[in-house]
C-alpha positions in Angstrom: -25.6 -40.5 -24.2 -22.4 -40.6 -22.2 -20.4 -38.9 -25.0 -22.7 -35.8 -25.2 -22.6 -35.6 -21.4 -18.8 -35.8 -21.4 -18.7 -33.0 -24.0 -21.1 -30.9 -21.9 -18.9 -31.4 -18.9 -15.9 -30.1 -20.7 -17.8 -27.1 -22.0 -19.1 -26.3 -18.5 -15.6 -26.5 -17.1 -14.2 -24.2 -19.8 -17.1 -21.8 -19.5 -16.7 -21.6 -15.8 -13.0 -20.8 -16.2 -13.7 -18.1 -18.8 -16.8 -16.6 -17.3 -16.8 -17.0 -13.5 -13.1 -16.5 -12.6 -12.7 -13.1 -14.3 -15.9 -12.0 -12.6 -14.5 -12.9 -9.2 -11.2 -11.3 -9.8 -12.5 -7.9 -10.8 -10.9 -5.1 -8.9 -10.1 -1.6 -10.1 -6.8 -0.2 -9.0 -7.1 2.6 -6.4 -3.5 3.7 -6.2 -4.2 7.0 -7.8 -6.9 7.7 -5.1 -4.9 6.8 -1.9 -4.2 8.9 1.1 -1.3 7.1 2.9 -0.3 7.9 6.5 2.8 7.1 8.6 3.4 7.8 12.3 6.8 7.1 13.9 6.7 7.5 17.7 10.1 7.8 19.4 10.1 7.7 23.2 13.0 9.4 25.1 13.4 10.3 28.8 10.7 12.8 29.6 9.4 13.3 26.0 7.8 11.7 23.0 8.4 12.7 19.4 6.1 11.9 16.5 7.4 12.0 12.9 4.2 12.1 10.8 3.9 11.7 7.0 1.0 12.2 4.6 1.5 10.8 1.2 -1.3 11.9 -1.2 -1.7 10.3 -4.6 -2.7 12.1 -7.7 -6.5 12.4 -7.2 -6.4 13.6 -3.6 -3.6 16.1 -4.6 -5.9 17.5 -7.3 -8.6 17.9 -4.7 -6.5 19.6 -2.0 -4.5 21.9 -4.3 -7.2 24.6 -4.3 -7.0 24.7 -0.5 -3.2 25.2 -0.6 -3.5 27.9 -3.4 -5.1 30.4 -1.0 -5.1 33.4 -3.5 -6.4 31.2 -6.4 -3.8 32.4 -8.9 -3.0 28.9 -10.0 0.5 28.9 -8.4 1.4 27.5 -5.0 4.0 29.8 -3.4 6.4 28.9 -0.6 4.3 31.0 1.8 1.1 29.1 0.9 2.9 25.8 1.2 4.2 26.6 4.7 0.8 28.0 5.8 -1.1 24.9 4.7 1.6 22.5 6.1 1.5 24.2 9.5 -2.3 24.3 9.6 -2.6 20.6 8.6 0.0 19.6 11.2 -1.8 21.5 13.9 -5.1 19.8 12.9 -3.5 16.3 13.5 -4.3 16.8 17.2 -8.0 16.1 16.5 -7.3 12.8 14.8 -3.9 11.5 16.2 -4.3 10.6 19.9 -1.5 9.5 22.2 -2.2 8.5 25.8 0.3 7.3 28.4 -1.3 5.4 31.4 -4.6 6.9 30.4 -3.4 10.5 30.3 -3.6 12.2 26.9 -0.3 13.7 25.6 -0.5 17.3 24.3 1.5 17.5 21.0 3.0 20.7 19.7 4.1 21.2 16.1 7.9 21.5 15.9 8.1 21.7 12.1 6.0 21.0 9.0 6.6 21.1 5.3 5.1 19.9 2.0 6.7 18.9 -1.3 5.1 18.2 -4.7 6.6 15.4 -6.8 5.7 14.3 -10.3 3.0 11.5 -10.5 1.2 9.8 -13.3 0.1 11.7 -16.3 2.0 14.9 -15.4 -0.1 15.3 -12.2 1.6 16.0 -8.9 1.6 13.9 -5.7 2.0 15.6 -2.4 4.0 14.7 0.7 3.6 16.3 4.1 6.4 15.9 6.7 5.6 17.0 10.2 7.4 16.7 13.5 5.4 16.9 16.8 6.6 16.7 20.3 5.0 16.3 23.8 6.0 15.6 27.4 6.0 12.0 28.7 6.7 10.1 31.9 9.9 8.0 32.1 7.9 4.8 32.0 4.4 3.7 31.2 2.1 2.2 28.6 1.6 4.2 25.4 -1.6 3.9 23.4 -1.7 5.4 19.9 -4.9 6.0 17.8 -4.7 7.5 14.3 -7.9 8.5 12.5 -6.4 10.9 10.1 -8.3 10.8 6.8 -10.1 7.8 8.1 -12.6 7.9 5.3 -9.9 7.6 2.6 -8.4 4.3 1.4 -4.6 3.9 1.6 -1.6 2.5 3.5 -1.7 3.0 7.3 1.5 2.4 9.2 2.6 3.1 12.8 6.0 2.3 14.4 7.1 2.7 18.0 10.7 2.7 19.1 12.8 3.7 22.1 15.4 6.5 21.8 18.5 6.8 23.9 17.7 5.9 27.5 14.4 4.2 26.8 13.7 0.5 26.2 10.5 -0.9 24.7 9.3 -3.8 26.8 6.3 -4.8 24.7 4.8 -3.4 21.5 2.0 -4.3 19.1 3.8 -2.7 16.2 7.4 -3.0 14.9 10.2 -0.6 15.6 11.1 0.1 12.0 9.2 1.1 8.9 8.8 -1.3 6.0 8.3 1.6 3.6 11.1 3.9 4.7 8.4 6.4 5.9 6.3 6.0 2.8 9.2 6.5 0.4 9.2 3.0 -1.0 6.4 0.5 -0.7 7.2 -3.3 -0.5 6.1 -4.9 -3.7 5.0 -8.1 -1.9 2.5 -6.2 0.2 1.0 -3.8 -2.4 -2.0 -6.1 -3.0 -2.7 -6.3 0.8 -1.6 -2.9 2.2 -1.0 -2.2 5.9 -4.0 -0.8 7.7 -2.6 -0.1 11.2 -4.5 2.6 13.0 -3.9 1.7 16.6 -0.8 0.6 18.6 0.1 -0.1 22.2 3.6 -0.2 23.7 5.1 -0.5 27.2 8.4 1.2 27.9 10.8 1.8 30.7 14.3 3.3 31.3 17.0 1.3 29.6 19.3 1.0 26.7 17.6 2.4 23.7 17.8 0.7 20.3 19.7 2.5 17.5 17.6 4.2 14.9 16.5 1.5 12.5 17.0 1.6 8.8 14.6 0.4 6.2 15.3 -2.8 4.3 14.3 -6.4 3.9 11.5 -6.9 1.3 11.9 -5.9 -2.3 10.5 -2.4 -2.6 8.6 -0.5 -5.3 7.7 3.2 -5.6 4.2 2.3 -6.6 1.4 2.9 -4.1 -1.0 0.1 -3.2 -3.0 -0.9 -6.2 -1.4 1.7 -8.6 -1.4 0.7 -12.2 -1.8 2.2 -15.7 1.3 4.5 -15.7 2.0 3.9 -19.4 -1.5 5.0 -20.4 -1.4 8.0 -18.1 1.9 9.0 -19.6 0.3 9.5 -23.1 -1.1 12.9 -22.0 2.2 14.6 -22.4 2.7 13.5 -26.0 2.8 16.3 -28.6 3.0 16.7 -32.4 3.1 13.6 -34.5 3.4 11.4 -31.5 -0.2 12.3 -30.6 -1.4 10.0 -33.3 0.7 7.2 -32.0 -0.6 8.0 -28.5 -4.2 7.6 -29.7 -3.4 4.2 -31.2 -1.7 3.2 -28.0 -4.7 4.3 -26.0 -6.9 2.1 -28.2 -4.6 -0.8 -27.4 -4.6 0.0 -23.6 -8.4 -0.1 -23.8 -8.4 -3.5 -25.4 -6.0 -4.8 -22.8 -8.2 -3.4 -20.1 -11.2 -5.2 -21.5 -9.3 -8.5 -21.8 -7.9 -8.3 -18.3 -9.7 -9.5 -15.2 -13.2 -8.1 -15.2 -16.9 -8.9 -15.5 -17.8 -7.0 -18.7 -16.7 -9.7 -21.1 -18.2 -12.3 -18.9 -21.6 -10.8 -19.0 -21.5 -10.1 -22.7 -20.4 -13.6 -23.7 -22.9 -15.3 -21.4 -25.7 -13.0 -22.7 -25.0 -13.5 -26.4 -24.5 -17.3 -26.2 -27.7 -17.8 -24.2 -29.8 -15.5 -26.4 -28.6 -16.8 -29.8 -27.3 -13.3 -30.9 -25.5 -12.3 -34.0 -22.4 -10.2 -34.8 -24.3 -7.0 -35.1 -25.7 -7.6 -31.6 -22.1 -8.1 -30.3 -21.2 -4.8 -31.9 -24.2 -3.0 -30.3 -23.4 -4.4 -26.8 -19.7 -3.6 -27.0 -20.5 -0.1 -28.1 -23.0 0.4 -25.3 -20.5 -0.8 -22.7 -17.9 1.6 -24.1 -20.3 4.5 -24.1 -21.3 3.9 -20.5 -17.6 3.6 -19.5 -16.8 7.0 -21.1 -19.8 8.6 -19.5 -18.7 7.2 -16.1 -15.2 8.7 -16.5 -16.6 12.1 -17.4 -19.2 12.1 -14.6 -16.6 11.1 -12.0 -14.1 13.6 -13.2 -16.8 16.4 -13.0 -17.7 15.4 -9.4 -14.0 15.2 -8.4 -13.4 18.8 -9.6 -16.7 20.3 -8.4 -16.7 18.7 -4.9 -13.1 18.7 -4.0 -13.5 19.0 -0.2 -16.4 16.7 0.5 -16.2 14.1 -2.1 -14.0 10.9 -1.8 -14.2 9.3 -5.2 -12.7 6.0 -4.1 -15.7 5.4 -1.9 -17.9 5.6 -4.9 -16.4 2.4 -6.4 -18.0 0.0 -4.0 -21.4 1.6 -4.6 -20.9 1.4 -8.4 -19.8 -2.2 -8.0 -23.0 -2.9 -5.9 -25.1 -1.2 -8.6 -23.4 -3.2 -11.4 -24.0 -6.4 -9.4 -27.7 -5.5 -8.8 -28.3 -4.9 -12.5 -26.5 -8.1 -13.5 -28.4 -10.1 -10.9 -31.7 -8.7 -12.0 -30.8 -9.3 -15.7 -29.7 -12.9 -15.1 -32.7 -13.7 -12.8 -35.1 -12.2 -15.3 -33.6 -14.2 -18.2 -33.6 -17.4 -16.2 -37.3 -17.0 -15.3 -38.3 -16.1 -18.9 -36.3 -19.1 -20.3 -37.7 -21.5 -17.8 -41.2 -20.5 -18.8 -40.4 -20.7 -22.5 -38.9 -24.1 -22.0 -42.0 -25.4 -20.4 -44.4 -23.8 -22.9 -44.0 -26.4 -25.8 -44.8 -29.2 -23.3 -48.1 -27.5 -22.3 -49.0 -26.9 -25.9 -48.3 -30.5 -26.8 -50.7 -31.8 -24.1 -53.3 -29.3 -25.0 -53.3 -30.0 -28.8 -51.7 -33.4 -29.5 -53.4 -33.6 -33.0 -51.7 -30.5 -34.2 -48.2 -31.8 -33.6 -48.1 -35.3 -35.2 -45.8 -34.1 -38.0 -44.4 -31.0 -36.4 -40.7 -30.3 -35.9 -39.5 -30.3 -32.3 -40.1 -27.0 -30.6 -37.2 -24.6 -30.1 -37.1 -22.7 -26.8 -38.1 -19.1 -27.2 -35.1 -16.8 -26.7 -35.3 -13.2 -25.7 -34.0 -10.8 -28.3 -30.5 -9.7 -27.4 -31.1 -6.4 -29.1 -33.9 -5.4 -26.7 -33.4 -1.9 -25.4 -33.8 -3.1 -21.8 -31.1 -5.8 -22.3 -28.7 -3.4 -23.9 -29.1 -0.8 -21.1 -28.7 -3.5 -18.4 -25.5 -4.8 -20.0 -24.1 -1.3 -20.5 -24.7 -0.5 -16.9 -23.4 -3.7 -15.5 -20.3 -3.8 -17.8 -19.4 -0.1 -18.1 -20.5 1.6 -14.8 -17.1 1.1 -13.1 -14.7 3.5 -14.8 -11.0 2.9 -15.1 -9.2 5.0 -12.5 -6.3 5.6 -14.9 -8.7 7.0 -17.5 -9.9 9.4 -14.9 -6.2 10.4 -14.2 -5.7 11.0 -17.9 -8.8 13.3 -18.0 -7.7 15.3 -15.0 -4.1 15.5 -16.3 -5.4 16.9 -19.6 -7.3 19.5 -17.7 -4.3 20.5 -15.7 -2.2 20.8 -18.9 -5.0 22.7 -20.6 -5.4 20.0 -23.2 -8.9 18.9 -22.6 -9.7 18.0 -26.2 -6.7 15.8 -26.4 -7.6 14.2 -23.1 -11.1 13.5 -24.3 -9.7 11.9 -27.5 -7.5 9.6 -25.4 -10.4 8.5 -23.2 -12.5 8.0 -26.3 -9.8 5.9 -28.0 -9.4 3.9 -24.8 -13.2 3.2 -24.8 -13.1 2.3 -28.5 -10.4 -0.2 -27.8 -12.4 -1.6 -24.9 -15.4 -1.9 -27.3 -13.4 -3.6 -30.0 -12.1 -6.2 -27.5 -15.6 -6.9 -26.2 -16.9 -7.4 -29.7 -14.1 -9.9 -30.4 -15.0 -11.7 -27.2 -18.7 -11.7 -28.2 -18.0 -13.1 -31.7 -15.8 -15.8 -30.3 -18.5 -16.7 -27.8 -21.1 -16.9 -30.5 -19.0 -19.1 -32.7 -18.3 -21.4 -29.8 -22.0 -21.5 -29.0 -22.8 -22.5 -32.5 -20.2 -25.3 -32.4 -21.6 -26.6 -29.1 -25.2 -26.5 -30.3 -24.4 -28.5 -33.3 -22.5 -31.2 -31.4 -24.8 -31.7 -28.5 -28.2 -33.3 -28.6 -31.1 -30.9 -28.8 -32.2 -31.8 -25.3 -28.8 -31.0 -23.8 -28.4 -27.9 -26.0 -31.5 -26.5 -24.6 -29.7 -26.2 -21.2 -27.3 -23.6 -22.7 -29.7 -20.6 -22.4 -30.5 -21.6 -18.8 -26.8 -22.0 -18.0 -25.9 -18.6 -19.4 -28.7 -16.9 -17.5 -27.5 -18.6 -14.3 -23.9 -17.5 -15.0 -25.0 -13.8 -15.4 -27.0 -14.1 -12.1 -24.0 -15.7 -10.3 -21.6 -12.9 -11.5 -24.1 -10.3 -10.5 -24.5 -11.9 -7.0 -20.7 -11.9 -6.6 -20.4 -8.2 -7.5 -23.3 -7.4 -5.2 -21.8 -9.2 -2.2 -18.4 -7.7 -2.7 -19.9 -4.2 -3.0 -21.8 -4.7 0.2 -18.6 -5.9 2.0 -16.6 -2.9 0.8 -19.1 -0.2 1.8 
């Protein structure tokens, strides 16, 4: 009896590593969605200067571009750039607040300009540089509050320093930028970006520090959470290279499925516990891929049709919450059904003992893995969260007037995702068969209950994380 239990312990450990850890690690990159802000406050005798920077990633740039292109001709002229930059800089007064000893500082726009730079998939990213200035006493306590684009995710940085003739006595923020004013993000902080929206500093007349220079930590041009540049770069391929690009998109989809995520976790647990077959693995993998493609198309449509009011990155926590709720309901439903099925033979044995003298041991009833409800639940739980890079590819294809090619890339990505999920499902089924043969029938009957519990646990984890992020 100890040997089967020891085997079961090894199996449970391996299953936990393969099933539960990827579910906990799931996180879609949001670098392409970020709106990053930087405020550098320099105090000089009698005045305060603010150098303000907005760094918009690809998706926010797509959303704001129609506002900049006032005449709607598809081109952004220098006059339109200047007008939008000045208007945006002037609007900072409603979100960026400076007070000194309780008195609010009135900031006037000195200069403002924007620049477009190439981003992923041929899309642009936008940078606004603005200089604001206001009057200030020679000494006091400065309080800064920045709520600019507070509803958007991104890097938030504030620095305060003293210019010539002003010494900073105490400050809650550093005197130099770790990003060189959002030009280069530290690679060791990308997974946990700065989120500084308030600062306090006391200053007095004295020897001012020289203007600091960026340095220190190893830097990267990537924004917080940015990923998938190679896939996004396929949009620009032309001619014979398009066929190669489609094959590469298929490979990127497979890598996406095999990376940290809950889709393969749910699929493997569901198939092993339900005693499925290869055709069921194909059906589930295809359903997840179709749901993923539909999610990308739906999110892309909403991004383009609600450019001013819609913040797509805020949808991801809600989608994660929905995925978790579906997975939790699926796992809990399977667990209840399998517990009832497990107890049913015992009831029948006591009720009709004479009918079972020569009968074979009862096998627990297993819900059909091909049930429409089960397929829909797995498709929603595994494919509802679209890849942000796939969305970038779709929007880039629209910008380049290559919609058909962009849809083909997204479809190839989803097919690769489906293929990888099918492979995971087949491996899980084969492993389940080996386990069932080596374990005693009594212990093997615990596998369906364990798989249902694993699905419920993954769903609960997604649900809790979604609630925490909303």
